C-alpha positions in Angstrom: 11.9 -66.2 -54.2 14.5 -64.2 -52.3 13.9 -61.2 -50.0 16.3 -58.3 -50.2 16.7 -56.3 -47.0 17.9 -53.0 -47.5 19.5 -50.9 -44.7 17.7 -47.5 -44.0 20.0 -44.6 -43.5 17.2 -42.5 -42.4 16.7 -42.4 -38.5 13.4 -41.7 -36.9 12.4 -39.8 -33.5 14.5 -37.5 -31.4 18.1 -37.6 -30.4 19.2 -37.1 -26.8 20.8 -33.8 -27.7 17.4 -32.3 -29.3 15.5 -33.2 -26.0 18.1 -31.6 -23.9 17.8 -28.5 -26.0 14.1 -28.5 -25.7 14.3 -28.8 -22.0 16.6 -26.2 -21.5 14.5 -23.7 -23.6 11.3 -24.8 -21.6 13.1 -24.2 -18.4 14.4 -20.7 -19.2 10.8 -19.9 -20.4 9.2 -21.1 -17.2 11.9 -19.2 -15.1 11.1 -16.2 -16.9 7.5 -16.6 -16.4 8.0 -17.1 -12.5 10.1 -14.0 -12.5 7.5 -11.9 -14.3 4.7 -13.4 -11.9 6.8 -12.3 -8.8 7.3 -8.8 -10.2 3.6 -8.5 -10.9 2.8 -9.4 -7.4 4.9 -6.9 -5.9 3.7 -4.2 -8.2 0.1 -5.1 -7.2 0.7 -4.9 -3.6 2.5 -1.6 -4.0 -0.5 -0.3 -6.0 -2.9 -1.6 -3.3 -0.9 0.1 -0.6 -0.9 3.4 -2.7 -4.7 3.2 -3.3 -5.3 2.7 0.5 -3.1 5.7 1.3 -4.9 7.8 -1.2 -8.3 6.8 0.3 -7.1 7.7 3.7 -5.9 11.1 2.6 -9.2 11.9 0.6 -11.1 10.8 3.7 -9.4 13.2 5.9 -9.5 16.1 3.2 -13.2 15.6 3.1 -13.5 15.8 6.8 -11.5 19.0 6.9 -13.8 20.5 4.2 -17.0 19.6 6.0 -15.8 21.3 9.1 -14.0 24.2 7.4 -15.4 27.0 9.6 -13.6 25.2 12.6 -10.4 24.3 10.6 -10.1 28.1 9.5 -11.1 29.3 12.9 -8.2 28.0 14.9 -5.5 25.4 14.5 -7.4 22.3 15.2 -6.3 20.4 12.1 -2.8 21.5 12.3 0.2 19.5 13.7 -1.7 16.2 13.6 0.5 13.1 13.9 -0.9 9.6 14.5 2.4 8.3 15.9 1.8 10.7 18.7 -1.3 11.3 21.3 -4.6 10.5 19.8 -7.6 12.4 21.6 -10.0 10.4 23.2 -13.5 9.5 21.8 -15.8 12.4 22.4 -19.1 11.8 24.5 -21.0 13.3 21.6 -20.5 10.3 19.5 -23.9 8.5 19.2 -25.8 11.1 20.8 -29.2 12.5 19.2 -27.8 16.0 19.1 -24.8 15.3 17.3 -21.2 16.8 17.7 -20.3 20.3 18.0 -17.6 21.7 15.5 -14.9 21.2 18.2 -16.0 17.7 19.2 -16.1 16.9 15.4 -12.4 17.7 15.1 -11.4 15.3 17.9 -13.8 12.5 16.3 -12.3 13.2 12.9 -8.7 12.8 14.3 -9.5 9.7 16.3 -11.3 7.9 13.5 -8.7 8.9 10.8 -5.9 7.6 13.3 -7.7 4.4 13.4 -6.5 3.5 10.0 -2.9 3.7 11.4 -2.8 2.8 15.0 -5.0 0.6 17.4 -7.3 3.5 18.8 -9.9 1.2 20.3 -7.5 -1.4 21.7 -9.0 -4.1 19.6 -7.3 -7.6 19.9 -5.3 -8.7 16.8 -5.3 -5.3 15.3 -3.3 -5.1 12.0 -3.4 -1.7 10.2 -3.8 -2.1 6.4 -0.7 -0.1 5.8 2.4 -1.3 7.3 4.2 1.1 9.8 2.0 3.8 8.5 1.9 7.4 10.0 -0.6 10.1 9.1 0.3 13.8 9.4 -1.6 17.0 8.8 0.0 20.6 8.8 -1.5 23.9 8.2 0.5 26.1 6.1 0.1 29.9 4.9 -3.1 30.7 3.1 -5.0 28.0 4.8 -3.2 25.3 2.8 -3.3 22.0 4.5 -1.0 19.2 3.7 -2.0 15.6 4.4 0.9 13.3 4.3 0.8 9.5 4.8 4.1 7.4 5.2 4.3 3.8 5.3 6.8 0.9 4.6 7.0 -1.6 1.9 9.2 -4.6 1.6 11.9 -4.5 -1.1 14.9 -6.3 -2.3 18.3 -4.8 -1.5 19.8 -3.8 -5.0 23.3 -4.7 -3.7 22.4 -8.0 -2.1 19.4 -9.7 -3.7 19.2 -12.2 -0.7 18.4 -9.4 1.7 15.1 -7.6 2.0 14.9 -3.9 3.0 12.1 -1.7 4.1 11.6 1.1 1.7 9.6 4.0 2.9 6.8 5.3 0.5 5.0 8.6 1.0 1.8 10.1 -0.5 1.2 13.8 0.1 -1.9 15.8 -0.9 -2.5 19.4 -0.5 -6.1 21.2 0.1 -6.7 24.7 0.1 -9.5 26.2 2.1 
């Protein structure tokens, strides 16, 4: 009895070129996912800052509306800039009698400025919005404009190895 051995021309398994092509495709996919994640994180941070700025603007708008008689009687809510001098805390704060409308203006400005600057000299103060400044101006026909400006870090379009600060602004108008 004799055994006949035949040579098989069919190869089994993967060739080295197929493995390299699969690794290249996988690498490009992972790189694309990482880029997408970084872009998503940046957009998420930007949306968070815009949400905070919107909240701060609505907070001050509500304060002005609540004290509208004082806001309309004089220019107490006009030309406010949180990068300038912040009023000291009025003595009415915490009293059982409460604050007068004039004292309420000082308290409103001080509390609102606390979102941007360290008004209470707290150690390790970090504002929620980086390099933020809040301003309020009163225009014609009792139109109050609340503007909040802050800085966000962005990549330089011409040199992607450099980060630059991009100023962002949110403005809101209220009519009393």
